N, C-alpha and C positions, 0 to 999 in steps of 0.2 A: 268432261268437266271444264269450268270457265276458268281462265287464269287471274290470279289476284296477287296483290303485293302482301307479304308476310313478314312479320317480325319475330325474332327468337329473343326472349328476355332471359338473362342468366345463360348466354351461349357459351361461356367458358367452363361452366360447371358439368358434372357427370352427366345428368339428364339433359342440359342444355347441348352438349355435344352430340348427345344420342338423337336429340330432335333433328340435328343436321344430318346425321346418318340416315335416319328414317325417312326424312324428306327426300333424300337423294335416293335411296333404295326404292322407295314407293313412287318415284318419280312426280312428286306433288307439282301441280302445274301453276308455278308462281312467275310473275314478271320480275319482281324485284324482291330481294329479301335483305332485311336489315337485322343487324345484330347487336344487342345491348348487354352490358353488365356493369358492374361496379367501376369506379373511378380507377381503381387499383388494377382492374383488368383491361381499361380501355387501351387501345392501340394493339392488342393481341391480334393476330391473324387466325381465322378459321376457315374452313373450306366446306363448300357444299356444291354438288354437281360440277365439280372442276374448278369452280369460281373461288379466288381467295377473297375473303371479306374481313375488313378492318372492324373491329369490335369498337362501338362507341359507347361513352359514358351514358347511363341511363338518368334523363333529367326530366322535369316537368315539361319541357317543350320537345321531347323525343318523339311525340305522336304528333306534331304539327306538321304532318306531311301525308301523302296518300298511302295509307296502310288499312288493309282490310281485316287481316286477322293477326293477333299476336298471341305467341305461345308463351306462357310464363313459367319459369322454374327458378325462381331466385328466393324462395323463402317467404314466410307469411308476412313479415313486416314490410318487404318491398311491395307484394302484391297488395296490401292492405292500403298502401299510399298510391301506387303507380296504377293499378288495374282500373280504378274508378276515373283516373285521368284519361287513360286512353279510351275507356268506354265513352266518356263525355265527348269525344271526339269522332264518335262512329265506329271505333275500331271494335271488333268482336274478340274478347279476351277469353282463351281457354287457359285456365289457371290450374297449375300442379300443386299448389299449396294447400294446406288445409283451411285456410282462412274463410272461404265463401262456402264450403261444403254443406253446411247445415243452416244456411240462410235460406228462408222460406221463398225468396225471390230469385233464387239461383239454382238452376237444373245441375243435378249431379249425374253424370252421364257415363254408361258404359254402351258404345254404340250397338253391340250384340244384344244387349238387354232392354234398353229404353231410348231407342233413337228418337221417338218422338218428342221427347223431353227437350232436345237440341233446340228446337225452334219456339220454345218457351222463354228463350232467354231475354234479358235485357240487356245485352251486349257483354254479359260476363257468363261463362259456363264453367262449372268447377270439375276438374278431374278427381276420381275418388282415390282414396288411399291404394297403395299397391296391393296389399293383402287383399283389399275389398274387391278389387277390380277382378281378379282370377276367380274368386269365390263367386261373384255375381253370374259369370259366364257359366259356371257349373251349376248354379241353382236355377237360372231362369226356365231351362227346359222342364225341370221337375215342378217348378210352380205352376208352368202353362199346362202341364200334361195332368198332375195329380193334386196340386195344391200343397202348401207346406204349412206345418203346425209348430215345429220346433227345430232349431239349428244349434249344434254345438261345433265351434270352430277349435281346432287346435293347430296352430302354425309354427312354422320351422323357417324363419326367416334370415336370409343371408345378410352379411355386414354391409354389403354396397347400399342397403336400404338406409344406412346412417351415413351415408356419403363417404367422402374422402377420409374423414377421421376414422371411421369404422374399418374401412380397408387397412389403413395404417396400423390400427391396433392389432389387427389380425396378423398383418406381415411381420410386425415387431415380435409378436407373440410366438410365432412359428419360429423366429431366430432365437428365442429363450429369453426375451425381455419380458418382465413382469409389470412394467409401467404401462399404465393406460392413459390415454387422452381423451377417449370417448365413453367408454364403458365403466361400470363401477368395480368390475373384476375382470381379470385377463379373459379373452374371448378363445384364444387358441386352446384347443382340448377341452373346451368348456361347452355348456349350454347356459344360457341366462334367461330364466324366465321373467324377463323385465324389459319391455321395449316402451320407449318415452317414460314419462313420470307416472308415479303412482297417485291415484285419486282417492278421496275419502272413503270410497265405498270398496276399497282394495284391489280393485281393477287398474289396469295402467290405461293411459290415455290411448294407447294402440288398440287395445281391446275395446274400449269404448268408441273409438271410432268404427271398428267393423260393426259392433252392434247397431250403432245409430245409422251408419251410412247404408246398411243393408235394408234396414226398414224403409229409408227415404227411396233408394233406387228400385225396389221391388213394389213400392207404393202399398206397403202393409205395416201399419203401425201396431197391429195386434200380434205380429211374429214372437215368439219366444225365442230368445237368442241368448248364448253365452259364449265366452272366447276365453283362450289362454294363448298368448303370444309370446314365442321363445326365440331368442336370437341364436343362431347356430354358427359355427366356424366354416362357412362356406363363403365365397367370394360373391356369387351370382346366384339368382333364382330362388324364390320362395316356394316351399312344400307345404301342403295343408292337409290334414286330416279332418274332413267334414262329416259329422254324423246328422242325419236329416230324419225327421219324423214327418211322414207325409200324412195328407188328410184322409187317404183312402188307401185300399189295398192295391198291389201292383205285382206285376209279372216282372222277375228280375231280367228275362231276355228282352222285354219291352224297353227297360232302361238302357240296356246295351244298344238297342236299335236307336233309341232317341238320342244318345250320344254320338253314334256313329254318323248321324245324319246332320249333325247341328252345327251351323256355321261358326268359325273360330275355335272349334273343339277338335283335338286329335286323340282318338281313343287308342289307349295301349293297355291291353288287359289280356294277356296270355300266360297266367302263371305257370302252367306247365312248362313252358319255356323261359320262366323268369323275365317276362316282359311286364313293364309296368313303367310309370313316369318316373323319369330322373332328372335331376337338375343339370346334368351333363348332356342330357337330349334337349332340354328346353333353352339352355344357354343360346342367346344370340337369335331366337326365333320369336315371332310374333303371335303364336298360337297358346292355347291353353290345354294342357295334356291331363287327361282323366284316366285312372285305373283303379285296380284293387276294388272294384265294384261288388258288393255283397250284402246281403241281408243283415241287419243288426237283429239278432234273435232274442235281445233282452227286452223288446217292446214291440208292440203291433205296429205295423207299417214303418218300421225302422229300416234305414239306409246307411251304409258306409261308403264314402269315396275318397280317393286320393287325388289331389290336384296339384300340378305343378306349373309353374310359368316364370318366364324371365321378368323380374321385378322392375328393372330398369327400362326393358322395351315395352311389353304389354302392360306392365304395372305401372308405367308412367309415360314415356315418350310417345310409343306407338299408339295408345289410347287417345292422347291428345291430338296426334295427328289424324286419326281415324274421325274423331269429332270434326276436324277442319276439313275432312273430305266430304263428310255428309253436308257440312254447312255450304259448300260451293257447288253441290249438285242442284241446289234450288235456285 
């Protein structure tokens, strides 16, 4: 891999700090790294590969220097304003916000699923929603082998998906407080079938993200998809029950083999010994864990799978870094 100059926008946030951690762990080959955040966070020190980096205020002139790739995780409003500025100056932006995801001119990428789309960029590449990313890694092998007719997503999503405020709500709730700053109800000892705002169709924005992003990433607008997204009182890692109706018949043992050999997937399915994917296993890792593989006997060609991944790593920071790694191989 060639060495490049890289920037991290939103470097003091939860995902931004994880960008730095993943860049270090994967020994991403950069010459120079720049870190940007809001005026309030400017001057903060962060660390990557043993180097102390002073965070700079993000301004319209921040990209007036030699930067090849910028990893953005500072919210949709920041991305809307600053990603086009960076792109206009030749920087390739990998954006973690939802702002560009459904833009027809912006590729939406999970490297294990549609790496070819990376090179269709016009200097902006969108990172999918965290819950979508792990689901796509699980669905792509099935699409390739059998074809997919219909998908039902049921997600169980950790509070870190809401950022620091979500984590604080859980921490305070576990101490007995009923006061909330993030959620409409206490999350401690609770499950909330409500992630993001409700739409006119009765779905939440999170659920519609999964539906629309899945179609774009898998390149199939004809897919029939429904989703229910639930916030659960866990700090990290999203779990998903995915029900799939395949286009044709399948041998269940072949499904096991398919997942056993697929890049980025760890198969954990030995129910006789209580082995199946857990949030505690996925935490701090970059893989997608799949288990509880079984037929859905209620319909022809139906399949159930259980999918778990670290939402801050594979669901955000790691996926973006993997996109950057593909970029520098060409």
